C-alpha positions in Angstrom: -20.4 -18.7 19.5 -19.3 -19.9 15.9 -16.7 -21.7 13.9 -17.5 -19.5 10.9 -19.2 -22.4 9.3 -16.0 -24.6 9.1 -17.2 -27.0 11.0 -18.9 -29.5 9.2 -16.2 -29.7 6.6 -13.9 -30.4 9.5 -16.1 -33.1 10.8 -15.6 -34.8 7.3 -11.7 -34.5 7.5 -11.1 -34.4 11.0 -7.5 -34.2 11.0 -6.4 -32.7 7.7 -3.5 -30.2 8.2 -5.4 -27.8 6.4 -8.0 -27.7 8.4 -5.5 -26.9 11.1 -4.6 -23.6 10.0 -8.4 -22.8 9.1 -9.9 -23.2 12.1 -7.5 -21.2 14.4 -9.1 -18.2 15.6 -12.2 -18.6 13.7 -14.4 -18.0 17.2 -17.3 -14.6 17.3 -18.4 -12.6 19.8 -18.4 -14.4 23.4 -15.8 -16.7 22.2 -12.6 -15.2 23.1 -9.4 -16.3 21.2 -7.4 -18.3 23.5 -3.6 -18.3 22.2 -1.4 -18.6 19.7 -0.1 -21.9 18.1 3.4 -20.9 19.2 4.3 -20.7 22.6 5.9 -17.4 24.0 9.1 -17.7 26.1 7.9 -17.7 29.8 9.1 -18.7 33.0 9.1 -22.5 33.1 6.0 -23.7 35.1 4.0 -20.4 34.7 1.8 -22.2 32.3 0.8 -24.7 34.9 0.4 -22.3 37.4 -2.3 -21.0 35.5 -3.9 -24.0 34.8 -3.9 -25.2 38.3 -5.5 -22.0 39.4 -8.4 -22.5 36.7 -8.7 -26.0 38.2 -9.4 -24.5 41.7 -11.3 -21.9 40.2 -13.5 -24.6 38.2 -13.9 -26.9 41.4 -15.3 -23.9 43.5 -17.6 -23.1 40.6 -16.0 -19.8 39.7 -16.4 -20.8 36.3 -15.6 -16.9 34.7 -12.4 -17.1 36.7 -11.7 -20.6 35.6 -11.9 -19.5 31.9 -9.3 -16.7 32.4 -6.8 -18.9 33.9 -7.4 -21.6 31.6 -7.1 -18.7 28.7 -3.5 -17.7 29.9 -2.1 -20.9 30.2 -3.5 -21.8 26.3 -1.5 -18.3 25.5 1.7 -19.5 27.3 1.6 -22.7 26.5 -0.8 -24.2 24.1 -2.2 -27.6 24.7 -5.3 -29.5 23.8 -5.5 -30.8 27.6 -5.9 -27.0 28.6 -8.3 -26.2 25.5 -10.9 -29.2 26.6 -10.9 -26.8 30.0 -11.3 -23.8 28.2 -14.5 -25.2 26.6 -15.8 -26.8 29.8 -16.2 -23.0 31.4 -18.0 -22.0 28.1 -20.3 -24.5 28.3 -20.8 -24.2 32.6 -21.2 -20.1 31.4 -23.9 -21.0 29.0 -21.8 -20.3 26.3 -22.8 -23.5 24.2 -21.7 -22.0 20.8 -18.4 -21.0 22.2 -18.0 -24.8 23.8 -19.0 -26.5 21.1 -16.5 -24.7 18.5 -13.5 -25.5 21.5 -14.5 -29.1 21.9 -14.2 -29.6 18.0 -11.1 -27.3 18.0 -9.8 -29.5 20.7 -10.3 -33.1 19.2 -8.8 -31.7 16.3 -5.5 -30.4 17.9 -5.2 -33.5 20.1 -5.5 -35.8 16.8 -3.0 -33.8 15.3 -0.8 -34.0 18.3 -0.8 -37.9 18.4 -0.2 -37.8 14.5 2.8 -36.0 15.0 4.5 -36.9 17.8 2.9 -40.2 18.7 1.6 -39.4 22.2 -1.2 -41.8 22.7 -1.9 -39.6 26.4 -3.5 -37.0 24.2 -6.3 -39.8 23.1 -8.4 -39.8 26.1 -8.4 -35.9 25.5 -9.5 -36.1 21.7 -12.5 -38.9 22.5 -13.6 -36.9 25.3 -13.8 -33.5 23.6 -15.8 -35.2 20.3 -18.1 -37.0 22.9 -18.7 -33.9 24.7 -19.4 -32.1 21.3 -21.4 -34.4 20.0 -23.9 -34.0 23.1 -23.9 -30.1 22.4 -24.6 -30.3 18.6 -28.7 -30.7 19.0 -28.8 -27.3 21.5 -26.0 -25.1 19.5 -27.9 -22.5 17.7 -27.3 -21.6 14.3 -27.0 -18.1 12.2 -27.5 -18.5 8.1 -26.6 -15.0 6.5 -28.0 -14.2 3.5 -25.9 -12.3 1.6 -26.2 -9.8 -1.4 -25.9 -10.5 -5.1 -23.5 -9.6 -6.6 -21.3 -9.6 -3.5 -19.4 -6.0 -3.1 -15.6 -6.6 -3.3 -13.5 -6.6 0.1 -16.7 -6.9 2.0 -16.4 -7.6 5.9 -18.8 -9.1 8.4 -18.2 -8.5 11.5 -20.2 -10.3 14.9 -19.8 -9.3 18.2 -16.7 -7.3 17.4 -15.0 -10.6 16.0 -14.6 -10.6 11.8 -16.3 -13.5 10.0 -13.8 -15.0 7.5 -15.3 -14.9 3.4 -15.1 -18.4 3.0 -17.0 -19.2 6.3 -20.5 -17.2 5.5 -21.8 -19.9 2.8 -22.8 -22.4 5.5 -24.5 -21.7 8.9 -22.4 -20.7 11.9 -22.6 -21.9 15.2 -23.2 -19.3 18.0 -24.0 -18.5 21.6 -27.8 -18.2 22.9 -28.7 -14.6 23.3 -28.3 -11.0 21.5 -25.6 -10.3 19.0 -25.0 -7.2 16.9 -23.5 -7.6 13.0 -22.0 -5.7 10.9 -21.4 -5.7 7.4 -19.4 -3.1 4.9 -17.7 -2.7 1.9 -16.0 0.2 0.4 -18.3 2.5 -1.6 -21.4 0.8 0.3 -23.4 2.0 3.5 -22.6 0.0 6.8 -25.6 -2.5 7.2 -25.5 -3.0 11.0 -28.3 -5.5 12.5 -29.3 -6.8 15.8 -30.5 -10.5 16.5 -31.1 -12.8 19.4 -30.7 -17.0 19.0 -32.3 -19.4 21.6 -31.0 -22.9 22.2 -31.4 -25.4 19.6 -32.6 -22.5 17.4 -31.9 -21.4 13.7 -31.7 -17.7 12.8 -31.6 -16.5 9.3 -30.2 -13.0 8.7 -30.3 -10.9 5.0 -28.0 -8.7 4.6 -28.6 -5.7 1.9 -26.1 -3.4 1.0 -26.9 0.1 -0.3 -24.0 1.4 -3.0 -23.0 5.0 -2.5 -21.8 7.0 -5.2 -18.4 7.4 -5.9 -15.1 8.0 -8.3 -12.2 6.2 -8.4 -8.6 8.7 -8.1 -5.5 6.7 -8.8 -2.1 8.3 -8.4 0.4 7.9 -11.0 4.4 8.7 -10.1 6.8 9.2 -12.2 9.1 9.1 -9.4 9.1 9.2 -5.7 11.8 11.6 -4.0 12.3 11.2 -0.4 10.5 13.1 1.5 6.8 13.1 -0.5 3.8 14.0 0.9 0.5 13.5 -0.8 -2.8 15.3 -0.2 -6.2 14.6 -1.4 -8.6 17.2 -0.9 -6.3 18.6 1.3 -6.2 15.3 3.5 -2.8 13.4 4.1 -2.6 10.1 2.6 -0.2 7.6 4.3 3.2 6.3 2.1 1.6 3.2 1.8 -1.8 4.6 0.1 0.0 6.1 -2.3 -0.4 3.4 -5.0 -3.8 2.3 -4.2 -7.1 3.8 -5.6 -8.8 6.7 -3.6 -12.2 6.6 -3.6 -14.2 9.9 -3.3 -17.5 11.7 -3.4 -18.8 12.7 -7.1 -17.5 16.5 -7.7 -14.7 18.9 -7.5 -11.6 17.3 -6.0 -7.4 18.4 -5.4 -4.6 16.8 -5.4 -1.5 18.2 -4.4 2.0 16.6 -3.9 4.8 18.4 -2.3 8.6 17.6 -2.0 11.5 20.0 -0.3 13.3 21.0 -3.2 10.5 20.3 -5.6 7.9 22.6 -7.6 4.4 21.7 -5.8 2.4 19.7 -7.9 -1.3 20.6 -8.0 -4.2 18.5 -9.9 -7.9 19.7 -9.9 -11.0 18.5 -11.5 -14.5 17.4 -11.3 -15.5 13.6 -11.2 -18.6 12.1 -11.8 -20.2 8.7 -10.3 -18.3 5.5 -11.5 -15.4 7.7 -13.1 -11.8 6.4 -13.3 -9.2 9.2 -13.2 -5.7 8.5 -13.3 -3.3 11.7 -12.5 0.2 11.5 -13.7 2.5 13.0 -10.8 5.7 14.2 -12.5 7.7 16.1 -10.0 10.2 19.2 -10.8 12.9 20.1 -9.0 13.1 23.7 -8.2 15.8 26.0 -9.2 18.6 26.0 -6.7 22.1 28.4 -6.4 23.7 26.2 -8.8 20.9 26.2 -11.3 20.7 29.7 -11.4 24.0 30.3 -12.1 24.2 27.4 -15.0 21.0 29.4 -16.1 22.9 32.9 -16.4 25.9 31.1 -17.8 23.5 29.6 -20.6 22.1 32.9 -21.0 25.5 34.6 -21.6 26.6 31.6 -23.8 23.7 32.3 -26.5 24.6 36.1 -26.0 28.2 35.2 -26.8 27.2 32.8 -29.9 24.4 35.0 -31.4 27.2 38.1 -31.4 29.7 35.7 -32.5 27.8 34.4 -35.7 27.2 37.8 -36.2 30.7 39.0 -36.7 31.0 35.4 -38.7 28.1 36.7 -41.0 29.8 40.1 -41.7 33.5 38.6 -42.1 31.9 35.9 -44.5 29.6 38.8 -46.5 32.5 41.0 -46.7 35.5 38.4 -48.0 32.7 37.3 -50.9 32.7 40.7 -52.2 36.4 41.3 -51.8 36.7 38.0 -53.8 34.8 39.2 -56.5 36.4 42.1 -57.3 39.3 42.3 -59.2 42.6 41.8 -57.3 43.9 45.0 -58.3 40.6 46.6 -57.3 40.7 45.0 -53.5 40.5 47.8 -50.5 43.3 46.6 -48.1 41.1 48.6 -45.7 38.0 46.4 -45.9 40.3 43.4 -45.9 41.6 44.4 -42.2 37.8 44.9 -41.1 36.8 41.3 -42.6 39.8 39.9 -40.5 39.1 42.1 -37.7 35.3 40.6 -38.0 36.6 37.0 -38.5 38.6 37.2 -35.7 36.1 38.6 -33.3 33.7 35.6 -34.7 36.0 33.1 -33.9 36.5 34.6 -30.1 33.2 35.2 -29.2 31.9 31.3 -30.5 35.1 29.7 -28.4 33.7 32.4 -25.7 30.0 31.0 -25.8 31.1 27.3 -26.4 33.1 27.5 -23.0 30.1 29.2 -21.4 27.5 26.7 -22.6 30.2 23.8 -21.6 30.4 25.0 -18.1 26.4 25.8 -17.9 25.9 21.9 -18.9 27.9 21.0 -16.5 26.3 22.5 -13.5 23.3 22.1 -14.8 23.7 18.3 -14.8 25.2 18.9 -10.9 22.3 20.4 -9.6 19.9 18.0 -11.2 22.1 15.3 -9.7 22.0 17.2 -6.4 18.5 17.2 -6.4 17.5 13.6 -7.2 17.5 10.5 -5.4 20.0 8.0 -6.8 17.2 6.0 -8.4 16.6 8.7 -10.7 19.6 10.9 -11.2 21.1 9.0 -14.1 17.7 9.6 -16.2 16.5 12.8 -14.9 20.0 14.4 -15.7 19.4 13.2 -19.1 16.0 14.0 -19.8 16.2 17.6 -18.0 19.6 19.0 -18.8 21.4 18.8 -21.7 23.2 21.3 -24.1 25.0 20.8 -27.8 27.0 23.5 -30.0 26.5 22.6 -33.7 28.6 25.2 -35.8 28.2 25.3 -39.4 29.9 27.0 -42.5 28.6 27.5 -45.6 28.8 29.5 -48.7 25.6 31.7 -47.5 27.1 32.2 -44.1 28.6 31.0 -41.1 26.9 30.1 -37.7 26.4 27.8 -34.6 23.5 26.3 -33.8 22.5 26.1 -30.0 20.4 22.6 -29.0 19.4 22.4 -25.2 17.1 20.8 -23.1 16.5 22.7 -19.6 
């Protein structure tokens, strides 16, 4: 059927290596790919056996059977001498567009073999393929595509189930005579589907029109990606490889949900309008585990102890200041004893609060490290759990400042 418009370029530079890479696999519709460039590991002689069976079938006029055998032989052991047989089968079946492409590929590959190995035995194959392609040239139908402007991003053109490379649509495409189906698709556009027919030696022009579908763009941005993460857009799960790709949705209300075992579920919901781009910042917070609850309890106890210690410290400082202001002969020993007791209790409670606070910090860090992947352990522990005690003593009082993030 077609070489997707690369044929003219190949004819100008028939033996360029770049052309060899471009032309492989560029067949459409009734033109079936006939093998990899690289041979598969098979039993010795298997390719020859299929080649011989194809030759027998061709001689008996069973061209479809012969084509199948030659294609298998090409898959097992690619060779220009086999590809020219494939081309002749297509020609005998009336698929002259496919035959035309295969003859040109045969000539190209035969010349490449000659250049690479110096094997002159491929020269007759090359010459015969070029001559037979030239003989078919005037009879091969051509398809011209009129594309929309501007061209949609990620436009895909498929003819008879085979995709047309984007770089080939600018030139007429050789096709087989008969009826064909074309489908054009692109994200955020309605599919364009069309049937057309081609006659021997004729030209066909198909105009492709694409109608844009109203859509908004969602971009998920993850602060971290713990193992086992599952993301959902409007209740539909996303494959892991889709997490960082744009999600196109219809205008209206949409919901994003991200779930990870051991983490608080993340949810986002908003209404979007046509052509709007919305970034959703996904930040996952670990659920409090047993260690974290213990750490929270110890932290609360530390705060209470520090508050009590600070109160006793303030009372002791006030009492001491009052006694210092009195004449030494007028000072009350019982009050001095009380001040001393308050100071002792303040020291004890502040010490207990400091110990409890330190224990809460350690358990908090351990709980964070346990719940976060190694890649984010350090940053998350530093960002999520910290506790600092800042004691201060002045003429106005004594106290401790507790600074923490949890």
